[in-house]
C-alpha positions in Angstrom: 3.7 -3.6 16.2 0.0 -4.8 16.0 -2.2 -5.5 13.1 -5.8 -4.9 13.9 -8.3 -6.6 11.6 -12.0 -6.0 11.5 -14.5 -8.1 9.5 -18.1 -7.1 8.8 -20.9 -8.5 6.7 -24.0 -6.9 5.3 -27.0 -8.4 3.5 -27.5 -7.1 0.0 -31.0 -6.4 -1.1 -32.4 -6.3 -4.6 -34.5 -3.6 -6.1 -37.6 -5.2 -4.8 -36.3 -6.0 -1.4 -35.3 -9.6 -2.1 -32.2 -11.1 -0.6 -29.2 -10.8 -3.1 -26.5 -12.4 -0.9 -23.9 -10.9 1.5 -21.1 -8.5 1.0 -18.0 -8.5 3.3 -15.9 -5.7 4.5 -12.3 -6.2 5.6 -10.6 -3.4 7.6 -6.9 -3.4 8.5 -4.9 -1.0 10.5 -1.3 -1.2 11.7 -0.3 0.1 15.1 3.4 0.8 15.5 5.5 1.4 18.6 7.0 4.9 19.0 10.4 3.5 17.9 8.9 1.9 14.8 7.0 5.1 13.9 10.3 6.9 14.2 11.9 4.5 11.8 9.1 4.9 9.3 9.4 8.6 9.4 13.2 8.8 9.4 13.6 6.5 6.4 10.4 7.7 4.7 8.9 4.2 4.5 5.3 5.4 4.1 5.4 4.5 0.4 7.0 1.1 1.1 4.9 -1.5 -0.9 3.4 -4.2 1.3 1.4 -5.7 -1.5 1.5 -5.3 -5.2 -0.8 -6.0 -8.1 -0.3 -6.1 -11.9 -2.1 -3.5 -13.9 -1.6 -3.2 -17.7 1.4 -5.5 -17.4 3.1 -3.3 -14.8 3.5 -4.0 -11.1 2.0 -1.3 -8.9 1.6 -0.8 -5.2 -1.6 -2.4 -3.8 -1.2 -1.5 -0.1 1.6 0.7 1.2 2.9 0.9 4.7 1.5 4.4 5.1 -2.0 3.3 4.0 -2.0 0.4 6.4 -0.9 2.7 9.3 -3.8 5.1 8.5 -6.2 2.2 8.2 -7.6 0.6 5.1 -10.9 -1.1 4.3 -12.2 -3.0 1.3 -15.5 -4.4 0.4 -15.4 -7.9 -1.0 -18.1 -10.1 -2.7 -17.3 -13.4 -1.0 -15.7 -14.8 2.1 -13.0 -16.7 0.2 -11.7 -13.5 -1.3 -11.8 -11.9 2.2 -9.7 -14.8 3.6 -7.2 -14.5 0.7 -6.8 -10.7 1.1 -6.4 -11.0 4.9 -3.7 -13.7 4.4 -1.8 -11.4 2.0 -1.9 -8.5 4.5 -0.7 -10.8 7.3 2.1 -12.2 5.2 3.2 -8.7 4.2 3.3 -7.6 7.9 5.3 -10.7 8.8 8.2 -9.1 6.8 8.1 -5.7 8.6 10.2 -6.8 11.6 13.0 -7.7 9.2 12.7 -4.2 7.5 12.8 -2.4 10.9 15.8 -4.5 12.0 17.6 -3.6 8.8 16.9 0.1 9.5 18.3 -0.2 13.0 21.6 -1.4 11.6 22.5 1.7 9.6 25.6 3.3 11.0 27.0 0.0 12.3 28.0 -3.3 11.0 26.6 -6.8 10.9 28.9 -9.7 11.5 27.7 -13.1 10.3 29.7 -16.1 11.3 29.7 -19.2 9.2 28.4 -21.9 9.3 25.2 -20.3 10.6 
């Protein structure tokens, strides 16, 4: 699995051509191995929520596994928000190996000896 991140910036101009700051674009795309792609398809994990947000008091999916595989981009107003969003995506992807490992265990058993 590979997370590919692209960062771009663009100067914003005012109505009369004056400098109005900079906007930032964050692009993220997840490349899976053939086996990981097979797991996503077999267990229909495209809708698996990687990030969530609260909207009208309810938690809704922000970024799904399927959206990240297809590639996603967002335009942000400041670099601090870009860094924050990038960290959220990276942290969510850190959890995917555990999800894929769990999927691999179906049809078998896991033995955990204690103390670990």
